[in-house]
C-alpha positions as CSV (number, residue, x, y, z in Angstrom):
1,M,0.0,0.0,0.0
2,P,1.2,3.6,-0.6
3,V,3.4,5.1,2.0
4,I,3.3,8.9,2.1
5,R,6.0,11.1,3.7
6,L,4.5,13.9,5.8
7,P,6.7,16.7,7.1
8,Y,5.6,18.0,10.4
9,S,6.1,21.7,9.4
10,D,3.8,21.3,6.4
11,L,1.1,19.4,8.2
12,E,0.9,21.9,11.0
13,R,0.9,24.9,8.7
14,L,-1.7,23.5,6.2
15,T,-3.9,21.9,8.9
16,G,-3.8,24.5,11.7
17,A,-3.4,21.9,14.4
18,S,-0.5,20.8,16.5
19,I,1.6,17.8,15.5
20,E,0.8,16.1,18.8
21,R,-2.9,16.3,18.1
22,I,-2.4,15.1,14.5
23,K,-0.3,12.1,15.7
24,E,-3.1,11.2,18.1
25,Q,-5.9,11.4,15.6
26,L,-4.3,10.3,12.3
27,P,-4.5,6.5,12.9
28,L,-8.3,6.8,13.4
29,M,-8.9,8.2,9.8
30,P,-7.7,5.3,9.3
31,A,-4.0,5.3,8.5
32,D,-1.0,3.2,9.6
33,V,1.9,5.3,10.8
34,E,5.0,3.3,9.7
35,R,7.9,5.5,10.9
36,M,8.4,8.8,12.9
37,D,11.4,11.0,13.4
38,S,12.1,14.5,14.6
39,E,10.9,16.2,11.4
40,Q,8.5,13.8,9.5
41,M,6.4,10.7,9.5
42,D,5.8,8.0,6.9
43,V,2.1,6.9,6.8
44,E,0.5,4.1,4.9
45,F,-2.9,4.8,3.4
46,F,-5.3,2.5,1.6
47,P,-4.9,2.5,-2.2
48,N,-8.6,3.5,-2.6
49,R,-7.9,6.9,-1.2
50,P,-5.6,8.6,-3.8
51,D,-6.7,12.0,-2.6
52,L,-4.5,11.3,0.5
53,F,-1.3,10.6,-1.4
54,S,0.2,14.1,-0.6
55,V,0.6,16.3,2.4
56,E,-1.9,18.6,1.0
57,G,-4.6,16.0,0.7
58,V,-3.9,14.7,4.2
59,A,-4.0,18.2,5.6
60,R,-7.4,18.8,4.0
61,A,-8.8,15.6,5.3
62,L,-7.4,16.3,8.9
63,R,-9.1,19.7,8.9
64,H,-12.4,17.9,8.3
65,F,-11.7,15.1,10.7
66,L,-10.5,17.3,13.6
67,G,-13.5,19.6,13.2
68,I,-11.5,22.5,12.1
69,K,-13.3,22.9,8.9
70,P,-16.0,20.2,8.5
71,G,-18.2,19.6,5.6
72,L,-17.9,19.9,1.9
73,M,-15.2,22.0,0.3
74,R,-16.5,23.8,-2.8
75,Y,-14.2,25.0,-5.5
76,D,-14.7,28.1,-7.7
77,V,-13.4,27.3,-11.2
78,A,-12.9,30.5,-13.3
79,N,-12.3,30.4,-17.0
80,S,-8.6,30.7,-18.0
81,G,-9.3,31.5,-21.6
82,I,-6.8,28.8,-22.5
83,E,-7.6,26.2,-25.2
84,M,-6.3,22.7,-26.0
85,N,-7.0,21.4,-29.5
86,V,-7.0,17.7,-29.7
87,D,-6.0,16.2,-33.0
88,A,-7.8,13.1,-34.3
89,S,-4.4,11.4,-34.9
90,V,-4.2,10.6,-31.1
91,N,-7.4,8.5,-31.2
92,T,-5.5,5.2,-31.9
93,V,-2.5,6.1,-29.7
94,R,-3.6,7.8,-26.4
95,P,-7.1,9.2,-26.9
96,Y,-8.0,10.8,-23.6
97,I,-6.8,14.2,-22.3
98,V,-8.0,16.8,-19.8
99,C,-6.3,19.9,-18.6
100,G,-6.5,22.7,-16.0
101,V,-4.6,25.6,-14.6
102,V,-3.9,26.5,-11.0
103,S,-2.8,30.1,-10.5
104,G,-1.0,31.8,-7.6
105,V,0.5,28.7,-6.1
106,N,3.0,29.1,-3.3
107,I,5.8,26.8,-4.4
108,D,8.8,25.8,-2.2
109,S,11.1,22.8,-2.2
110,G,8.7,21.0,0.1
111,A,5.8,21.6,-2.2
112,I,7.7,20.4,-5.2
113,E,8.7,17.3,-3.4
114,S,5.1,16.6,-2.4
115,L,3.8,17.2,-5.9
116,M,6.3,14.7,-7.3
117,Q,5.3,12.2,-4.6
118,L,1.6,12.7,-5.5
119,Q,2.3,12.4,-9.2
120,E,4.2,9.2,-8.9
121,Q,1.7,7.6,-6.5
122,L,-1.1,8.4,-8.9
123,H,0.9,7.0,-11.8
124,R,1.4,3.8,-9.9
125,G,-2.2,3.4,-8.6
126,I,-4.9,5.0,-10.9
127,G,-2.4,5.2,-13.7
128,R,-1.3,1.5,-13.6
129,N,2.3,2.6,-14.0
130,R,1.4,5.3,-16.5
131,E,-0.3,2.9,-18.9
132,K,-3.8,4.1,-18.0
133,V,-3.1,7.7,-16.8
134,A,-0.1,10.0,-16.9
135,I,0.2,13.4,-15.4
136,G,2.3,16.4,-16.6
137,L,2.9,19.6,-14.6
138,H,4.2,22.6,-16.4
139,D,5.3,26.3,-15.6
140,L,2.7,28.2,-17.6
141,S,4.7,31.4,-17.8
142,R,7.3,29.7,-20.1
143,I,4.8,28.5,-22.8
144,R,2.2,30.2,-25.1
145,P,-1.4,28.9,-25.4
146,P,-3.4,27.7,-27.2
147,F,-2.0,24.2,-27.0
148,R,-2.2,21.1,-29.4
149,Y,-2.3,17.4,-28.6
150,L,-1.3,15.3,-31.6
151,A,0.5,12.2,-32.6
152,A,4.0,13.0,-34.0
153,D,6.6,11.1,-36.0
154,P,9.4,9.3,-34.0
155,G,11.9,11.7,-35.5
156,F,10.4,14.8,-33.8
157,A,13.0,16.3,-31.4
158,F,13.0,18.4,-28.1
159,V,15.0,18.7,-24.9
160,P,13.5,16.3,-22.3
161,L,13.5,16.9,-18.6
162,D,16.9,16.6,-16.9
163,Y,18.8,16.9,-20.2
164,D,20.4,19.8,-22.0
165,E,20.4,18.3,-25.5
166,E,17.7,17.6,-28.0
167,M,16.6,14.1,-28.5
168,T,14.1,12.6,-31.0
169,L,11.1,10.7,-29.5
170,A,12.7,7.5,-30.7
171,E,16.0,8.3,-29.0
172,I,14.2,9.2,-25.8
173,L,12.6,5.7,-25.7
174,E,16.0,4.2,-26.2
175,R,18.3,6.4,-24.1
176,H,16.4,8.4,-21.4
177,P,15.8,6.6,-18.1
178,K,12.1,7.3,-18.2
179,G,11.9,6.3,-21.9
180,I,13.6,2.9,-21.2
181,A,11.3,2.3,-18.2
182,Y,8.0,3.1,-20.0
183,S,8.7,2.5,-23.7
184,Y,6.6,-0.7,-23.6
185,I,3.5,1.4,-23.3
186,L,4.0,2.8,-26.8
187,S,5.6,-0.3,-28.3
188,D,2.7,-0.9,-30.7
189,S,2.6,2.7,-31.9
190,E,4.1,4.0,-35.1
191,R,3.5,7.7,-34.0
192,Y,3.8,9.0,-30.5
193,P,1.6,11.5,-28.4
194,L,2.9,15.1,-28.1
195,I,1.7,18.3,-26.6
196,L,2.9,21.6,-28.3
197,D,2.2,25.3,-27.6
198,S,1.4,27.9,-30.3
199,A,5.1,28.7,-30.9
200,G,5.9,25.0,-31.6
201,N,7.5,24.5,-28.2
202,T,7.1,21.0,-26.6
203,L,5.3,20.7,-23.3
204,S,5.3,16.9,-23.0
205,F,5.8,13.6,-24.6
206,P,3.1,11.6,-22.6
207,P,3.3,9.2,-20.9
208,I,7.1,9.3,-21.0
209,I,8.6,12.6,-20.1
210,N,8.0,16.4,-19.9
211,A,10.2,19.0,-21.7
212,E,13.0,20.7,-19.7
213,L,11.5,24.0,-20.8
214,T,8.4,23.7,-18.6
215,R,10.1,22.4,-15.4
216,V,8.2,23.6,-12.2
217,T,10.6,25.4,-9.9
218,E,10.3,27.5,-6.7
219,S,9.6,30.6,-8.8
220,T,6.7,29.0,-10.6
221,E,3.3,30.6,-9.7
222,D,1.0,29.4,-12.4
223,I,0.9,25.6,-13.2
224,F,-0.6,24.1,-16.3
225,I,-1.8,20.4,-15.7
226,E,-2.3,17.9,-18.4
227,V,-3.5,14.4,-17.9
228,T,-3.5,11.9,-20.7
229,G,-4.6,8.3,-20.8
230,M,-6.8,5.5,-22.0
231,D,-10.1,6.1,-20.2
232,N,-12.0,8.6,-18.1
233,S,-9.8,8.1,-15.2
234,V,-7.9,11.1,-16.4
235,N,-10.6,13.3,-14.8
236,I,-10.0,11.7,-11.4
237,A,-6.3,12.4,-11.5
238,L,-6.8,16.0,-12.7
239,N,-9.3,16.7,-9.8
240,I,-6.9,15.2,-7.2
241,V,-3.9,17.2,-8.4
242,A,-5.8,20.5,-8.9
243,T,-7.5,20.4,-5.5
244,A,-4.2,19.6,-3.8
245,L,-2.6,22.7,-5.3
246,V,-5.4,24.8,-3.8
247,E,-4.0,23.9,-0.4
248,R,-0.9,25.8,-1.5
249,G,-2.9,28.9,-2.1
250,G,-3.8,28.2,-5.8
251,R,-6.9,29.2,-7.7
252,I,-8.3,26.7,-10.1
253,R,-9.1,27.8,-13.7
254,S,-10.6,25.8,-16.5
255,V,-9.2,24.9,-20.0
256,A,-11.5,24.7,-23.0
257,M,-10.9,21.2,-24.5
258,H,-11.6,21.0,-28.3
259,Y,-12.1,17.3,-29.1
260,P,-12.2,15.9,-32.6
261,G,-15.0,14.1,-34.3
262,G,-17.9,16.5,-33.4
263,A,-17.4,15.9,-29.6
264,G,-17.5,19.7,-29.1
265,V,-15.9,21.8,-26.4
266,V,-15.7,20.7,-22.8
267,S,-14.3,22.7,-19.9
268,T,-12.0,20.8,-17.4
269,P,-11.7,20.3,-14.6
270,N,-15.3,19.8,-13.5
271,L,-15.3,19.9,-9.7
272,E,-19.1,19.8,-9.1
273,P,-19.8,17.3,-6.3
274,R,-21.7,14.1,-7.0
275,E,-24.9,13.3,-5.2
276,M,-25.9,10.1,-3.4
277,T,-28.7,9.1,-1.0
278,V,-28.5,6.7,1.9
279,S,-31.1,5.4,4.3
280,L,-30.6,6.1,8.1
281,D,-32.1,2.7,8.9
282,E,-29.5,1.0,6.6
283,V,-26.7,3.1,8.3
284,N,-27.6,1.9,11.7
285,S,-28.3,-1.7,10.6
286,L,-24.9,-2.1,8.9
287,I,-22.8,-0.3,11.6
288,G,-24.8,-2.0,14.4
289,I,-25.4,1.1,16.5
290,N,-28.2,3.5,16.8
291,L,-27.2,7.0,15.4
292,S,-29.5,9.9,15.1
293,A,-29.9,11.8,11.9
294,D,-27.9,14.7,13.2
295,E,-25.1,12.4,14.4
296,C,-24.9,10.8,10.9
297,K,-24.8,14.2,9.3
298,A,-22.0,15.3,11.7
299,C,-20.0,12.1,10.9
300,C,-20.4,12.7,7.2
301,E,-19.1,16.3,7.6
302,R,-16.2,15.0,9.5
303,M,-15.2,13.1,6.5
304,G,-15.5,16.0,4.2
305,L,-18.9,15.2,2.8
306,G,-21.8,17.5,2.5
307,A,-25.0,16.2,4.0
308,V,-28.7,17.2,4.0
309,L,-31.5,15.4,6.0
310,E,-34.6,14.4,3.9
311,D,-37.4,12.2,5.2
312,G,-35.3,9.6,6.9
313,H,-32.6,9.7,4.4
314,L,-29.3,11.5,4.0
315,K,-28.6,13.3,0.8
316,L,-24.8,13.4,0.4
317,F,-22.6,15.7,-1.7
318,I,-19.4,13.9,-2.6
319,P,-16.3,16.0,-3.5
320,A,-14.9,15.5,-7.0
321,Y,-11.6,14.1,-5.6
322,R,-13.3,11.2,-3.7
323,Y,-13.5,8.6,-6.5
324,D,-13.6,5.8,-4.0
325,I,-17.2,6.3,-3.1
326,L,-19.2,4.1,-5.5
327,H,-22.0,2.7,-3.4
328,P,-24.1,3.7,-0.3
329,W,-22.1,1.3,1.7
330,D,-19.0,3.4,1.0
331,I,-20.9,6.3,2.6
332,I,-21.8,4.1,5.6
333,E,-18.1,3.2,6.1
334,D,-17.3,6.9,6.1
335,I,-20.0,7.4,8.8
336,A,-18.4,4.6,10.9
337,I,-14.9,6.2,10.5
338,G,-16.4,9.7,11.3
339,Y,-18.1,8.3,14.4
340,G,-14.8,6.6,15.4
341,Y,-13.9,3.0,15.4
342,N,-12.4,3.5,18.8
343,R,-15.9,4.3,20.2
344,L,-17.5,1.1,18.9
345,M,-18.0,-1.3,21.9
346,P,-17.5,-5.0,21.3
347,E,-20.5,-7.2,22.3
348,Y,-21.0,-10.9,22.8
349,P,-23.4,-12.4,20.2
350,D,-26.9,-13.3,21.2
351,T,-26.4,-16.9,20.1
352,L,-23.8,-18.9,22.1
353,V,-21.9,-21.5,20.1
354,I,-18.8,-23.6,20.6
355,G,-16.2,-23.1,17.9
356,E,-14.3,-26.0,16.4
357,Q,-11.9,-26.4,13.5
358,H,-13.4,-27.2,10.1
359,P,-12.7,-30.8,8.9
360,V,-11.0,-29.4,5.8
361,E,-8.7,-27.4,8.0
362,E,-8.0,-30.4,10.1
363,L,-6.8,-32.2,7.0
364,K,-4.7,-29.3,5.9
365,T,-3.1,-29.2,9.3
366,A,-2.3,-33.0,9.1
367,I,-0.7,-32.4,5.6
368,R,1.4,-29.6,7.0
369,A,2.5,-32.0,9.7
370,I,3.6,-34.5,7.0
371,M,5.6,-32.0,5.1
372,T,7.3,-30.5,8.2
373,G,8.1,-34.0,9.3
374,L,9.9,-34.5,5.9
375,G,12.0,-31.4,6.6
376,Y,10.2,-28.8,4.7
377,F,9.3,-25.3,5.8
378,E,5.9,-23.9,5.0
379,V,5.5,-20.7,3.1
380,I,2.4,-18.7,2.0
381,T,2.5,-16.9,-1.3
382,F,0.2,-14.6,-3.2
383,T,-2.7,-16.0,-5.3
384,L,-2.4,-13.2,-7.7
385,T,0.4,-13.6,-10.3
386,S,1.1,-13.2,-14.0
387,A,1.3,-15.3,-17.2
388,I,5.0,-14.7,-17.4
389,K,5.5,-16.4,-14.0
390,Q,3.0,-19.2,-14.5
391,F,3.8,-20.2,-18.1
392,E,6.6,-18.4,-19.8
393,R,9.3,-18.9,-17.1
394,M,8.0,-22.5,-16.5
395,R,8.2,-23.4,-20.2
396,R,4.5,-24.3,-20.1
397,A,1.8,-23.4,-22.6
398,E,-0.8,-21.0,-21.4
399,T,-4.1,-22.7,-20.4
400,H,-7.5,-21.4,-19.1
401,T,-6.9,-18.6,-16.7
402,V,-8.9,-16.0,-14.7
403,K,-7.5,-12.6,-15.5
404,V,-7.8,-9.5,-13.4
405,A,-9.9,-6.9,-15.2
406,S,-7.9,-3.9,-14.1
407,P,-4.5,-5.1,-12.8
408,I,-2.5,-2.5,-10.7
409,S,0.7,-3.9,-12.0
410,S,2.1,-6.3,-14.6
411,E,3.1,-8.6,-11.7
412,H,-0.5,-9.3,-10.7
413,T,-2.6,-9.9,-13.8
414,M,-4.3,-13.3,-13.1
415,L,-5.1,-15.9,-10.4
416,R,-2.6,-18.7,-10.1
417,C,-3.3,-22.1,-11.6
418,T,-0.2,-23.8,-10.1
419,I,1.9,-23.1,-6.9
420,L,5.3,-24.3,-8.1
421,P,6.2,-21.0,-9.8
422,N,5.6,-19.1,-6.6
423,L,7.9,-21.4,-4.7
424,L,10.6,-20.9,-7.2
425,E,10.2,-17.2,-6.8
426,I,10.7,-17.7,-3.0
427,L,13.9,-19.5,-3.7
428,A,15.1,-16.7,-5.9
429,F,14.4,-14.2,-3.1
430,N,16.5,-16.3,-0.8
431,K,19.6,-16.9,-2.9
432,H,21.7,-15.4,-0.1
433,R,20.6,-18.1,2.4
434,D,22.4,-21.3,3.1
435,L,21.6,-24.5,1.2
436,P,19.7,-26.8,1.2
437,Q,16.4,-25.0,1.2
438,R,13.2,-27.0,1.2
439,I,9.8,-25.3,1.3
440,F,6.2,-26.2,0.6
441,E,2.7,-24.6,0.4
442,V,-0.8,-25.9,0.7
443,G,-3.1,-23.5,-1.1
444,T,-5.9,-22.6,-3.5
445,V,-5.5,-22.4,-7.3
446,I,-8.0,-21.8,-10.1
447,S,-7.7,-24.3,-12.9
448,G,-9.4,-26.2,-15.7
449,S,-11.8,-25.2,-18.4
450,D,-14.5,-24.7,-15.7
451,Y,-12.2,-22.4,-13.7
452,S,-12.9,-24.5,-10.6
453,E,-11.3,-23.7,-7.3
454,R,-8.8,-26.5,-6.3
455,E,-6.5,-27.2,-3.4
456,H,-2.9,-28.0,-4.2
457,L,0.2,-29.1,-2.2
458,A,3.5,-28.2,-3.8
459,A,7.1,-28.4,-2.6
460,V,10.6,-27.7,-3.8
461,S,14.1,-28.5,-2.8
462,I,17.3,-26.8,-3.9
463,H,20.9,-27.9,-3.3
464,A,23.9,-29.2,-5.2
465,N,22.9,-32.8,-5.1
466,A,19.1,-32.5,-5.7
467,N,17.9,-35.2,-8.0
468,F,14.8,-37.3,-9.1
469,A,15.4,-40.0,-6.5
470,E,15.1,-37.4,-3.6
471,M,11.8,-36.1,-4.9
472,R,10.5,-39.7,-5.7
473,S,11.0,-40.7,-2.0
474,V,9.3,-37.5,-0.7
475,V,6.3,-38.1,-3.1
476,D,6.1,-41.7,-2.0
477,S,6.0,-40.7,1.6
478,V,3.3,-38.1,1.0
479,L,1.1,-40.5,-1.0
480,N,1.6,-43.2,1.7
481,E,0.6,-40.8,4.5
482,L,-2.4,-39.6,2.5
483,G,-3.6,-43.2,1.8
484,L,-3.2,-42.8,-1.9
485,N,-0.2,-45.1,-2.5
486,H,-2.4,-48.0,-3.8
487,S,-4.8,-45.9,-5.8
488,V,-2.5,-43.9,-8.0
489,R,0.0,-44.8,-10.8
490,I,3.4,-43.1,-11.4
491,V,4.1,-42.8,-15.2
492,E,6.6,-40.9,-17.3
493,S,5.7,-37.2,-17.7
494,T,6.0,-34.9,-20.7
495,D,5.6,-31.7,-18.6
496,E,7.9,-29.1,-20.1
497,A,8.7,-27.6,-16.7
498,F,10.7,-30.7,-15.8
499,L,13.8,-32.3,-17.3
500,T,12.9,-35.1,-19.9
501,G,13.4,-38.5,-18.5
502,R,13.7,-37.3,-14.9
503,C,10.0,-36.5,-14.2
504,A,6.8,-38.3,-13.7
505,D,3.1,-37.8,-13.5
506,I,0.8,-38.9,-10.7
507,L,-2.4,-40.5,-12.1
508,S,-5.6,-41.6,-10.5
509,G,-7.7,-43.5,-13.0
510,G,-7.6,-41.4,-16.1
511,D,-7.0,-38.1,-14.2
512,K,-3.7,-36.4,-13.6
513,L,-3.3,-35.4,-9.9
514,G,0.2,-34.0,-10.2
515,A,3.8,-34.2,-11.4
516,F,7.3,-34.2,-9.8
517,G,10.9,-34.5,-10.8
518,E,13.9,-32.4,-11.6
519,L,13.2,-28.9,-12.9
520,H,14.4,-28.1,-16.4
521,P,17.7,-26.1,-16.4
522,E,16.0,-23.3,-18.4
523,V,13.3,-23.0,-15.7
524,I,16.0,-22.8,-13.1
525,L,17.9,-20.0,-15.0
526,N,14.7,-18.2,-15.7
527,H,14.4,-17.7,-12.0
528,G,18.0,-16.7,-11.5
529,L,18.9,-19.8,-9.5
530,D,22.4,-21.5,-9.6
531,Y,21.7,-25.0,-8.3
532,P,19.6,-28.0,-9.2
533,V,15.9,-27.8,-8.1
534,V,13.5,-30.7,-7.6
535,G,9.8,-30.4,-6.8
536,F,6.3,-31.7,-7.0
537,E,2.7,-30.5,-7.1
538,L,-0.3,-32.5,-6.2
539,D,-4.1,-31.8,-6.4
540,I,-5.4,-32.8,-3.0
541,T,-9.0,-31.4,-3.5
542,N,-10.7,-34.7,-3.5
543,I,-9.0,-35.8,-0.3
544,L,-10.1,-32.7,1.4
545,E,-13.7,-32.9,0.1
546,D,-14.0,-36.5,1.2
547,G,-13.4,-35.4,4.8
548,T,-11.9,-38.7,5.6
549,S,-9.2,-37.7,8.1
550,T,-8.8,-41.4,8.9
551,R,-6.6,-41.6,5.8
552,I,-4.0,-39.5,7.6
553,Q,-2.8,-41.0,10.9
């Protein structure tokens, strides 16, 4: 989760409260204070609150929460007279763009650092590492509107940020650190997105790098914001950045966006609050306490929401930077936070029951005992993974997978269908540890054409003398303890993850339950490992569903 650095001096000045009071109340917002020193603190916030990814956003939320300035903040957006003309050529490259201006900003080194932190956290979260959204901040005094957003040839040149020489767009992708890091986003494009002013000066090569010409410095007063991307998330990022700059004394002004294809002219940013209604009965039912209408209204205002009472309902006004509120239950959660989790008193349930371990968990516990008895240490890995880890590095063909609709990173794009790749990744993380290393995991995978949820047991062993015989003896022991030694067959395997002739499949009737053997050298090298690795993976779903713990003594 995002960890935000909050200097005490900025927090006190922007909030109007003492740092002692802030330290006391901040964890109740909720937030997790990671570290504190004499000048600043590092605080972890949930990724669904990107409006808190800067000291400015945190200060605004604290003013509401501490009762210094409760209720909805309204923003006056004046017309800047600036226009952005969007060319149809970007439609197939990076089609979405919104802009805004914030004038009269009080910029110092701390503000610049906070802006950079906010920008990078938004790139990582909402922006999915700039692929979905990328933000550019520019010194307006150094450029001349109106502006143009178009797709340019790779040979177009300008001076990128942190350089003093011109580079073509193609050279930036090959030589500039940001170009090298994010070139994959434009890998399928023949032309690249570009923002120019009326004099032909370059503002930005989104989503890669800004021009050195428009660098924001401590002398900057008026900031031009442009946000490009692949969907309407660009509006969320613009609203968050613009309202954060208001905390530095800025005044928001709109930009007239001229979109191609008859889409007309749209003024951005649009900071009008959204409306939502929630029932007071539903609030009290879900939280489990009895709050009056006035108490609910006060809790909403403590979270920066506007609230009006209407016939047993609350009509809420949600600020434009709170994109996390999608459902009335999100409002109810805010009311609970505003009321104070520390004030919620635990109660015993009306129905008294005696708890006991679920039979499936009993069997998993027994399986863990088997593996630890064989000298293996248990690990727990993520169920989210990627096709590269599950298939490419394992030399396996991709099968039916459950993909994540909006992955936050390329590392977590699907649900795992096997556990072995995760264990190899653990070995790679522990190359500095002594050998041998033997680890196992009992966990859930999603596999098959029916995308069924299955329980697997997997284990790996790495050391200089690891071989097929070692893993065969481990598998035989596991099958014997599970009571499967007489009901399965061991046959030669063609699994590409293993070394040919040194691997086997575990069959039950006509079904494959698993495989074991020596991992292929290419698989070992793909994970950056230097020693032989043996392993096995076994589908134990049927054993667990049978509930016959007598199989395991």
